All heavy atoms as an XYZ file, in Angstrom:
723
protein
N       0.794     -1.287     -0.008
C      -0.003      0.000     -0.022
C       0.852      1.215     -0.024
O       0.341      2.341     -0.337
C      -0.925     -0.006      1.289
C      -2.103     -0.871      1.129
S      -3.075     -0.453     -0.309
C      -4.469      0.433      0.360
N       2.144      1.148      0.386
C       2.949      2.373      0.417
C       3.061      2.950     -1.001
O       3.035      4.088     -1.040
C       4.351      1.957      1.035
C       5.331      3.091      0.951
C       5.334      4.112      1.820
C       6.313      3.085     -0.059
C       6.241      5.190      1.692
C       7.350      4.033     -0.126
C       7.256      5.078      0.657
N       3.406      2.180     -1.871
C       3.636      2.617     -3.256
C       2.324      3.183     -3.878
O       2.359      4.119     -4.706
C       4.289      1.573     -4.201
C       5.719      1.311     -3.784
C       5.968      0.099     -3.256
C       6.710      2.211     -4.041
C       7.317     -0.211     -2.853
C       8.024      1.907     -3.758
C       8.315      0.669     -3.103
N       1.256      2.618     -3.449
C      -0.126      3.069     -3.937
C      -0.306      4.544     -3.442
O      -0.774      5.401     -4.098
C      -1.151      2.191     -3.540
O      -0.911      0.830     -4.065
C      -2.560      2.662     -4.116
N      -0.027      4.681     -2.220
C      -0.225      6.011     -1.605
C       0.756      7.115     -2.210
O       0.420      8.195     -2.531
C      -0.010      5.976     -0.057
C      -1.097      5.309      0.665
C      -1.025      5.297      2.142
N      -1.982      4.481      2.741
C      -1.976      4.036      3.963
N      -0.880      4.262      4.679
N      -2.899      3.237      4.466
N       1.965      6.651     -2.362
C       3.049      7.597     -2.939
C       2.590      7.850     -4.290
O       2.796      9.002     -4.843
C       4.350      6.944     -2.844
C       5.441      7.770     -3.598
C       4.946      6.906     -1.361
N       2.124      6.854     -5.097
C       1.733      7.137     -6.486
C       0.519      7.986     -6.580
O       0.583      8.837     -7.423
N      -0.385      7.928     -5.693
C      -1.503      8.911     -5.763
C      -0.982     10.259     -5.453
O      -1.459     11.237     -6.151
C      -2.553      8.441     -4.704
C      -3.436      7.407     -5.084
C      -4.590      7.166     -4.129
N      -5.679      8.112     -4.427
C      -6.693      8.407     -3.712
N      -6.720      7.819     -2.483
N      -7.564      9.203     -4.021
N      -0.161     10.472     -4.483
C       0.374     11.796     -4.194
C       1.183     12.403     -5.448
O       1.005     13.528     -5.778
C       1.292     11.737     -2.933
C       0.410     11.429     -1.796
C       1.972     13.140     -2.732
C       1.113     11.140     -0.532
N       2.013     11.572     -5.976
C       2.820     11.947     -7.133
C       1.900     12.258     -8.402
O       2.070     13.185     -9.100
C       3.836     10.922     -7.527
C       4.520     11.277     -8.818
C       4.896     10.816     -6.389
N       0.842     11.479     -8.494
C      -0.086     11.636     -9.631
C      -0.795     13.045     -9.409
O      -0.912     13.852    -10.425
C      -1.073     10.570     -9.692
N      -1.300     13.338     -8.259
C      -1.914     14.612     -8.032
C      -0.980     15.754     -8.283
O      -1.344     16.828     -8.841
C      -2.516     14.633     -6.637
C      -3.892     14.191     -6.590
C      -4.244     12.878     -5.977
C      -5.120     14.703     -7.102
N      -5.631     12.716     -6.152
C      -6.121     13.844     -6.827
C      -5.306     15.943     -7.666
C      -7.372     14.124     -7.158
C      -6.676     16.175     -8.112
C      -7.690     15.241     -7.892
N       0.257     15.665     -7.659
C       1.253     16.730     -7.836
C       1.552     16.864     -9.352
O       1.629     18.015     -9.906
C       2.481     16.500     -6.973
C       2.208     16.567     -5.604
C       3.632     17.325     -7.378
C       3.347     16.124     -4.618
N       1.796     15.794    -10.118
C       2.012     15.831    -11.486
C       0.913     16.499    -12.288
O       1.096     17.238    -13.215
N      -0.392     16.189    -11.867
C      -1.454     16.809    -12.583
C      -1.520     18.305    -12.310
O      -1.791     19.044    -13.306
C      -2.810     16.126    -12.126
N      -1.321     18.707    -11.173
C      -1.400     20.120    -10.881
C      -0.139     20.889    -11.557
O      -0.327     21.947    -12.200
C      -1.274     20.434     -9.412
C      -0.982     21.848     -9.055
C      -2.463     19.970     -8.701
N       1.078     20.387    -11.548
C       2.214     20.876    -12.225
C       2.023     20.940    -13.731
O       2.318     21.946    -14.370
C       3.444     20.137    -11.789
C       4.696     20.583    -12.680
C       3.824     20.454    -10.347
N       1.480     19.838    -14.309
C       1.239     19.778    -15.750
C       0.280     20.840    -16.167
O       0.334     21.544    -17.184
N      -0.812     20.994    -15.363
C      -1.905     21.952    -15.687
C      -1.266     23.352    -15.540
O      -1.500     24.176    -16.455
C      -2.997     21.786    -14.636
C      -4.105     22.810    -14.903
C      -4.953     22.623    -15.988
C      -4.379     23.909    -13.985
C      -5.986     23.526    -16.310
C      -5.394     24.721    -14.309
C      -6.269     24.577    -15.377
N      -0.370     23.680    -14.600
C       0.211     24.965    -14.432
C       1.245     25.184    -15.672
O       1.321     26.329    -16.158
C       0.943     25.051    -13.205
C       0.100     25.128    -11.960
C       0.976     25.211    -10.672
C      -0.815     26.423    -11.974
N       1.963     24.177    -16.166
C       2.811     24.333    -17.265
C       2.065     24.609    -18.510
O       2.391     25.467    -19.293
C       3.602     23.048    -17.428
C       4.678     22.947    -16.356
C       4.382     23.116    -18.677
C       5.324     21.584    -16.327
N       0.890     23.985    -18.743
C      -0.028     24.281    -19.916
C      -0.520     25.668    -19.831
O      -0.490     26.429    -20.832
C      -1.089     23.232    -20.048
C      -2.103     23.611    -21.048
C      -0.641     21.836    -20.404
N      -1.006     26.097    -18.634
C      -1.469     27.478    -18.504
C      -0.390     28.480    -18.848
O      -0.638     29.527    -19.445
C      -2.014     27.686    -17.030
C      -3.256     26.820    -16.847
C      -2.359     29.140    -16.826
C      -4.357     27.164    -17.732
N       0.865     28.303    -18.231
C       1.908     29.100    -18.605
C       2.231     29.139    -20.028
O       2.612     30.226    -20.590
C       3.229     28.638    -17.806
C       4.406     29.569    -18.016
C       4.152     30.974    -17.392
O       3.577     31.007    -16.441
N       4.715     32.038    -18.088
N       2.164     28.101    -20.746
C       2.375     28.073    -22.211
C       1.440     28.910    -22.905
O       1.756     29.699    -23.854
N       0.151     28.723    -22.467
C      -0.930     29.635    -23.136
C      -0.661     31.096    -22.899
O      -0.986     31.983    -23.674
C      -2.305     29.117    -22.846
C      -2.663     27.945    -23.584
C      -3.000     26.709    -22.965
C      -2.808     27.946    -24.963
C      -3.332     25.622    -23.563
C      -3.201     26.716    -25.703
C      -3.375     25.578    -24.938
O      -3.769     24.532    -25.640
N      -0.258     31.310    -21.654
C       0.029     32.836    -21.231
C       1.161     33.379    -22.184
O       1.066     34.473    -22.526
C       0.393     32.793    -19.752
C       0.364     34.275    -19.210
C       1.769     34.839    -19.213
O       2.819     34.158    -19.255
O       1.813     36.025    -19.142
N       2.224     32.558    -22.304
C       3.313     33.006    -23.151
C       2.778     33.187    -24.580
O       3.171     34.138    -25.308
C       4.502     32.009    -23.100
C       5.557     32.394    -24.156
C       5.132     32.022    -21.781
N       1.909     32.292    -25.051
C       1.487     32.451    -26.424
C       0.606     33.611    -26.654
O       0.705     34.399    -27.615
C       0.608     31.181    -26.769
C       0.310     31.053    -28.220
C      -0.413     29.739    -28.504
O      -0.847     29.083    -27.602
N      -0.419     29.345    -29.775
N      -0.153     34.027    -25.581
C      -1.056     35.178    -25.735
C      -0.199     36.484    -25.615
O      -0.415     37.390    -26.374
C      -2.205     35.066    -24.695
C      -3.158     33.917    -25.016
C      -2.925     36.354    -24.550
C      -4.102     33.535    -23.898
N       0.603     36.557    -24.553
C       1.256     37.881    -24.229
C       2.579     38.011    -24.835
O       3.109     39.023    -24.807
C       1.402     37.986    -22.720
C       0.013     38.086    -21.979
O      -0.930     38.598    -22.572
N      -0.045     37.557    -20.850
N       3.125     36.958    -25.406
C       4.456     36.883    -26.051
C       5.575     37.506    -25.260
O       5.887     37.083    -24.178
C       4.381     37.395    -27.452
C       3.461     36.536    -28.360
C       3.481     36.823    -29.751
O       4.160     37.790    -30.220
N       2.846     36.046    -30.659
N       6.136     38.549    -25.784
C       7.239     39.183    -24.986
C       6.897     39.900    -23.803
O       7.768     40.277    -22.873
C       8.100     40.160    -25.988
O       7.174     41.105    -26.408
C       8.663     39.389    -27.195
N       5.615     40.125    -23.462
C       5.195     40.901    -22.279
C       4.785     39.859    -21.221
O       4.171     40.298    -20.188
C       4.047     41.872    -22.574
N       4.940     38.623    -21.460
C       4.566     37.641    -20.376
C       5.427     37.497    -19.246
O       6.482     38.113    -19.200
C       4.501     36.226    -21.179
O       5.774     35.746    -21.369
N       4.956     36.832    -18.187
C       5.743     36.669    -17.016
C       6.987     35.885    -17.269
O       8.038     36.135    -16.767
C       4.791     35.933    -15.904
C       5.601     35.621    -14.744
C       3.593     36.738    -15.582
N       6.874     34.872    -18.105
C       8.097     34.074    -18.424
C       9.120     34.897    -19.199
O      10.280     34.416    -19.209
C       7.594     32.790    -19.202
N       8.745     35.866    -19.851
C       9.747     36.650    -20.632
C      10.754     37.366    -19.769
O      11.873     37.583    -20.234
C       9.006     37.790    -21.500
N      10.349     37.528    -18.561
C      11.361     38.234    -17.544
C      12.360     37.181    -17.118
O      13.494     37.423    -16.785
C      10.594     38.718    -16.399
C       9.671     39.862    -16.688
O       9.968     40.583    -17.629
N       8.523     40.061    -15.938
N      11.978     35.851    -17.127
C      12.859     34.817    -16.606
C      13.698     34.232    -17.802
O      14.869     33.899    -17.690
C      12.091     33.735    -15.916
C      11.283     34.324    -14.813
C      12.886     32.587    -15.366
C      10.214     33.418    -14.113
N      12.973     33.902    -18.848
C      13.549     33.197    -19.973
C      13.992     34.257    -21.103
O      13.423     35.374    -21.149
C      12.531     32.128    -20.576
C      12.017     31.145    -19.716
C      10.958     30.446    -20.351
C      13.126     30.232    -19.354
N      14.882     33.942    -21.916
C      15.317     34.866    -22.991
C      14.396     34.884    -24.099
O      14.709     34.414    -25.169
C      16.725     34.263    -23.446
C      16.653     32.861    -23.075
C      15.754     32.749    -21.903
N      13.222     35.577    -23.894
C      12.234     35.674    -24.839
C      12.188     37.157    -25.286
O      11.550     37.939    -24.640
C      10.815     35.238    -24.382
C      10.853     33.742    -24.017
C       9.726     35.449    -25.453
C       9.545     33.265    -23.324
N      12.817     37.480    -26.478
C      12.849     38.835    -26.898
C      12.213     39.080    -28.170
O      11.989     40.196    -28.580
C      14.309     39.357    -26.829
C      15.198     38.537    -27.667
O      14.780     37.461    -28.169
O      16.438     38.897    -27.728
N      11.781     38.056    -28.851
C      11.112     38.148    -30.140
C       9.781     37.304    -30.177
O       9.664     36.458    -29.313
C      12.013     37.696    -31.335
O      12.313     36.364    -31.208
C      13.271     38.458    -31.386
N       8.983     37.614    -31.074
C       7.695     36.923    -31.138
C       7.941     35.416    -31.642
O       7.264     34.550    -31.137
C       6.793     37.456    -32.182
N       8.961     35.162    -32.413
C       9.295     33.795    -32.883
C       9.744     32.946    -31.569
O       9.373     31.776    -31.534
C      10.363     33.780    -33.952
C       9.916     34.432    -35.266
C       9.921     35.835    -35.321
O      10.540     36.561    -34.426
N       9.333     36.444    -36.321
N      10.582     33.514    -30.810
C      11.117     32.878    -29.603
C       9.982     32.591    -28.689
O       9.852     31.576    -28.047
C      12.174     33.542    -28.901
C      13.505     33.505    -29.626
C      14.602     34.244    -28.779
C      15.883     34.221    -29.542
N      16.920     34.936    -28.692
N       9.023     33.582    -28.477
C       7.841     33.395    -27.646
C       7.031     32.325    -28.142
O       6.475     31.452    -27.423
C       7.069     34.670    -27.494
N       6.734     32.245    -29.506
C       5.949     31.128    -29.991
C       6.534     29.739    -29.823
O       5.910     28.742    -29.541
C       5.709     31.465    -31.535
O       4.934     30.396    -32.117
N       7.830     29.678    -30.083
C       8.582     28.350    -29.802
C       8.550     28.020    -28.348
O       8.305     26.763    -28.087
C       9.951     28.452    -30.391
N       8.708     28.874    -27.432
C       8.626     28.640    -26.091
C       7.296     28.177    -25.637
O       7.157     27.330    -24.812
C       9.149     29.866    -25.260
C       9.362     29.379    -23.764
C      10.503     28.403    -23.551
O      11.517     28.479    -24.229
N      10.231     27.567    -22.803
N       6.201     28.847    -26.185
C       4.894     28.574    -25.763
C       4.546     27.081    -26.231
O       3.932     26.267    -25.584
C       3.835     29.448    -26.476
N       5.017     26.768    -27.460
C       4.719     25.371    -27.950
C       5.532     24.362    -27.080
O       4.891     23.306    -26.807
C       5.185     25.206    -29.412
C       4.391     25.936    -30.410
C       4.948     25.775    -31.813
C       4.098     26.569    -32.785
N       4.779     26.554    -34.151
N       6.754     24.707    -26.691
C       7.398     23.764    -25.805
C       6.648     23.605    -24.461
O       6.649     22.522    -23.941
C       8.810     24.210    -25.529
N       6.277     24.704    -23.863
C       5.577     24.596    -22.559
C       4.279     23.797    -22.667
O       3.986     22.949    -21.823
C       5.037     26.056    -22.134
C       6.135     26.815    -21.239
C       6.340     28.129    -21.423
C       6.929     26.102    -20.349
C       7.245     28.811    -20.677
C       7.845     26.777    -19.498
C       7.985     28.211    -19.725
N       3.512     24.053    -23.736
C       2.292     23.402    -23.903
C       2.498     21.926    -24.085
O       1.782     21.050    -23.493
C       1.473     24.030    -25.013
C       1.028     25.372    -24.595
C       0.192     23.242    -25.443
C       0.461     26.296    -25.729
N       3.368     21.497    -24.977
C       3.595     20.101    -25.287
C       4.060     19.388    -24.057
O       3.641     18.263    -23.821
C       4.467     19.855    -26.558
O       5.809     20.420    -26.179
N       5.081     19.937    -23.289
C       5.609     19.345    -22.154
C       4.597     19.293    -21.042
O       4.534     18.326    -20.334
C       6.930     20.075    -21.636
C       8.021     19.934    -22.556
C       9.193     20.867    -22.106
O       9.054     21.644    -21.194
N      10.250     20.705    -22.845
N       3.747     20.245    -20.948
C       2.648     20.282    -19.963
C       1.672     19.070    -20.173
O       1.314     18.462    -19.196
N       1.335     18.873    -21.489
C       0.479     17.792    -21.798
C       1.048     16.431    -21.558
O       0.383     15.469    -21.154
C      -0.043     17.915    -23.300
C      -1.199     18.917    -23.406
C      -1.101     19.895    -24.342
C      -2.294     18.915    -22.558
C      -2.141     20.848    -24.477
C      -3.320     19.943    -22.662
C      -3.129     20.884    -23.607
O      -4.166     21.739    -23.718
N       2.362     16.359    -21.739
C       3.065     15.028    -21.422
C       2.980     14.807    -19.943
O       2.787     13.661    -19.654
C       4.529     15.087    -21.958
C       5.334     13.982    -21.437
C       4.553     15.097    -23.451
N       3.296     15.810    -19.179
C       3.293     15.702    -17.639
C       1.854     15.213    -17.210
O       1.668     14.371    -16.415
C       3.697     16.992    -17.021
C       3.442     16.814    -15.443
C       5.117     17.124    -17.278
N       0.792     15.934    -17.824
C      -0.610     15.646    -17.513
C      -0.924     14.163    -17.879
O      -1.607     13.465    -17.110
C      -1.571     16.553    -18.204
C      -1.860     17.865    -17.540
C      -2.685     18.766    -18.407
C      -2.634     17.629    -16.300
N      -0.453     13.634    -19.036
C      -0.727     12.334    -19.497
C      -0.051     11.351    -18.520
O      -0.709     10.267    -18.145
C      -0.235     12.144    -20.981
C      -0.427     10.770    -21.411
C      -1.765     10.323    -21.726
C       0.660      9.887    -21.498
C      -1.905      9.001    -22.155
C       0.521      8.545    -21.949
C      -0.741      8.127    -22.290
N       1.182     11.554    -18.196
C       1.881     10.695    -17.275
C       1.200     10.655    -15.889
O       1.135      9.535    -15.274
C       3.374     11.037    -17.152
S       4.331     10.777    -18.647
N       0.736     11.732    -15.361
C       0.081     11.805    -14.139
C      -1.284     11.051    -14.276
O      -1.625     10.354    -13.289
C      -0.231     13.270    -13.783
N      -1.957     11.150    -15.395
C      -3.167     10.410    -15.531
C      -2.970      8.908    -15.628
O      -3.717      8.121    -14.866
C      -3.815     10.916    -16.870
C      -5.118     10.045    -17.268
C      -6.235     10.530    -16.318
C      -5.436     10.389    -18.731
N      -1.917      8.481    -16.258
C      -1.560      7.043    -16.220
C      -1.138      6.557    -14.951
O      -1.624      5.581    -14.452
C      -0.458      6.764    -17.292
C       0.164      5.434    -17.127
C      -0.920      7.021    -18.678
N      -0.333      7.352    -14.130
C      -0.057      6.911    -12.856
C      -1.155      6.945    -11.860
O      -1.392      5.975    -11.080
C       1.023      7.888    -12.201
C       1.595      7.532    -10.937
C       2.164      6.199    -10.927
C       2.497      8.683    -10.433
N      -2.114      7.890    -12.050
C      -3.343      7.828    -11.284
C      -4.198      6.533    -11.552
O      -4.765      6.048    -10.531
N      -4.385      6.282    -12.816
C      -5.094      5.083    -13.138
C      -4.374      3.819    -12.585
O      -5.121      2.923    -12.037
C      -5.245      4.919    -14.790
C      -6.147      6.083    -15.186
C      -5.778      3.596    -15.144
C      -6.220      6.126    -16.727
N      -3.236      3.717    -12.723
C      -2.469      2.500    -12.140
C      -2.642      2.489    -10.647
O      -2.776      1.328    -10.030
C      -0.967      2.581    -12.480
C      -0.648      2.280    -13.908
C       0.892      2.467    -14.213
C      -1.141      0.954    -14.346
N      -2.570      3.584     -9.908
C      -2.726      3.526     -8.535
C      -4.302      3.174     -8.156
O      -4.403      2.434     -7.116
C      -2.415      4.910     -7.779
O      -3.150      5.910     -8.401
C      -0.914      5.167     -7.941
N      -5.167      3.656     -8.849
C      -6.501      3.135     -8.599
C      -6.653      1.688     -8.907
O      -7.445      0.924     -8.088
C      -7.521      4.023     -9.492
C      -7.669      5.355     -9.144
C      -8.242      5.572     -7.663
O      -9.152      4.835     -7.382
O      -7.673      6.457     -6.911
N      -6.053      1.095     -9.867
C      -6.114     -0.328    -10.096
C      -5.452     -1.006     -8.950
O      -5.935     -2.075     -8.482
C      -5.379     -0.690    -11.390
C      -6.202     -0.134    -12.591
C      -5.114     -2.169    -11.639
C      -5.503     -0.243    -13.966
N      -4.322     -0.547     -8.389
C      -3.682     -1.138     -7.354
C      -4.588     -1.106     -6.030
O      -4.621     -2.118     -5.263
C      -2.418     -0.353     -7.048
O      -1.673     -0.840     -5.893
N      -5.243     -0.010     -5.839
C      -6.103      0.131     -4.665
C      -7.291     -0.931     -4.848
O      -7.780     -1.573     -3.792
C      -6.721      1.467     -4.531
C      -5.717      2.505     -3.990
C      -6.280      3.803     -3.817
N      -7.554      3.792     -3.173
C      -8.416      4.858     -3.051
N      -8.137      5.939     -3.696
N      -9.518      4.743     -2.481
N      -7.756     -1.116     -5.977
C      -8.905     -1.976     -6.169
C      -8.431     -3.375     -5.972
O      -9.196     -4.174     -5.271
C      -9.361     -1.805     -7.646
O     -10.335     -2.694     -7.954
N      -7.261     -3.711     -6.482
C      -6.772     -5.118     -6.305
C      -6.517     -5.357     -4.790
O      -6.749     -6.568     -4.373
C      -5.505     -5.373     -7.162
C      -4.776     -6.675     -6.787
C      -5.877     -5.334     -8.690
N      -5.958     -4.376     -4.125
C      -5.632     -4.566     -2.665
C      -6.953     -4.789     -1.868
O      -6.995     -5.621     -1.044
C      -4.791     -3.380     -2.073
N      -8.015     -4.037     -2.243
C      -9.226     -4.178     -1.520
C      -9.817     -5.567     -1.796
O     -10.317     -6.172     -0.893
C     -10.275     -3.138     -1.998
C     -10.021     -1.784     -1.377
C     -10.980     -0.793     -1.803
N     -10.615      0.563     -1.422
C     -11.112      1.603     -1.956
N     -11.997      1.635     -2.910
N     -10.769      2.824     -1.495
N      -9.853     -6.052     -3.025
C     -10.335     -7.357     -3.293
C      -9.562     -8.493     -2.553
O     -10.205     -9.425     -2.139
C     -10.334     -7.557     -4.861
C     -11.428     -6.822     -5.564
C     -11.548     -7.311     -6.894
N     -12.513     -6.503     -7.659
C     -12.869     -6.583     -8.838
N     -12.209     -7.544     -9.579
N     -13.793     -5.922     -9.468
N      -8.280     -8.307     -2.549
C      -7.488     -9.318     -1.822
C      -7.732     -9.269     -0.332
O      -7.684    -10.397      0.258
C      -6.002     -9.135     -2.201
O      -5.524     -7.938     -1.644
N      -8.025     -7.981      0.244
C      -8.318     -8.066      1.682
C      -9.643     -8.616      1.848
O      -9.916     -9.294      2.904
C      -8.287     -6.643      2.101
C      -6.880     -5.982      2.226
C      -6.880     -4.550      2.593
O      -7.996     -3.949      2.668
O      -5.922     -3.890      2.619
N     -10.623     -8.473      0.920
C     -11.959     -9.003      1.129
C     -11.849    -10.497      0.968
O     -12.669    -11.297      1.664
C     -12.837     -8.476      0.017
C     -13.195     -6.965      0.384
O     -12.945     -6.539      1.466
O     -13.710     -6.402     -0.593
N     -11.026    -11.075      0.124
C     -10.845    -12.493     -0.031
C     -10.166    -13.229      0.970
O     -10.415    -14.448      1.321
C     -10.344    -12.771     -1.424
C     -11.191    -12.353     -2.699
C     -10.420    -12.760     -3.896
C     -12.538    -13.026     -2.681
N      -9.207    -12.583      1.654
C      -8.439    -13.268      2.690
C      -9.236    -13.830      3.887
O      -8.961    -14.994      4.247
C      -7.305    -12.243      3.160
C      -6.084    -12.130      2.209
C      -5.162    -11.080      2.851
C      -5.396    -13.466      2.041
N     -10.204    -13.087      4.430
C     -10.907    -13.756      5.523
C     -11.671    -14.906      5.126
O     -11.822    -15.932      5.854
C     -11.892    -12.615      5.975
C     -11.179    -11.395      5.601
C     -10.437    -11.666      4.373
N     -12.329    -14.953      3.935
C     -13.033    -16.106      3.370
C     -12.103    -17.322      3.289
O     -12.413    -18.435      3.506
C     -13.729    -15.717      2.124
C     -14.801    -14.728      2.233
C     -15.304    -14.241      0.934
O     -14.862    -14.777     -0.028
O     -16.135    -13.382      0.938
N     -10.936    -17.143      2.823
C      -9.954    -18.191      2.563
C      -9.523    -18.764      3.847
O      -9.362    -19.984      3.857
C      -8.800    -17.606      1.680
N      -9.280    -17.921      4.815
C      -8.928    -18.445      6.219
C     -10.051    -19.223      6.855
O      -9.786    -20.251      7.550
C      -8.525    -17.299      7.075
C      -7.191    -16.717      6.631
C      -6.779    -15.494      7.579
C      -5.436    -14.950      7.165
N      -5.140    -13.831      7.928
N     -11.282    -18.809      6.640
C     -12.420    -19.474      7.234
C     -12.635    -20.917      6.655
O     -13.031    -21.747      7.339
C     -13.673    -18.628      7.147
C     -13.710    -17.462      7.991
C     -14.914    -16.546      7.661
O     -15.805    -16.967      7.029
O     -14.961    -15.476      8.302
N     -12.376    -21.030      5.401
C     -12.635    -22.316      4.743
C     -11.561    -23.285      5.084
O     -11.820    -24.516      4.922
C     -12.663    -22.142      3.171
O     -11.334    -21.737      2.724
N     -10.483    -22.944      5.568
C      -9.408    -23.846      5.859
C      -9.616    -24.335      7.292
O      -9.753    -25.051      8.005
C      -7.962    -23.252      5.739
C      -7.584    -23.004      4.432
C      -6.234    -22.347      4.296
O      -5.644    -22.011      5.313
N      -5.861    -22.167      3.110
């Protein structure tokens, strides 16, 4: 159950971080050189802003997808653990 709990926490953190990365990508795409990220990253032209926005958005969706897959796997793990806990008392009683 330890890895299931850790997996759920990591999946939630990954989903939040991925969502924030996607939002930042759209913010860079809309505001271009006047964006918040332009102060941190070397974005001084519209072409660099567009390329950076695409990178943010694609990486954010990858993080969201990985978090979704990890969340699904942890839910499967929880379901299997519950079923095995439900079956253990019955197996002990029959012996």
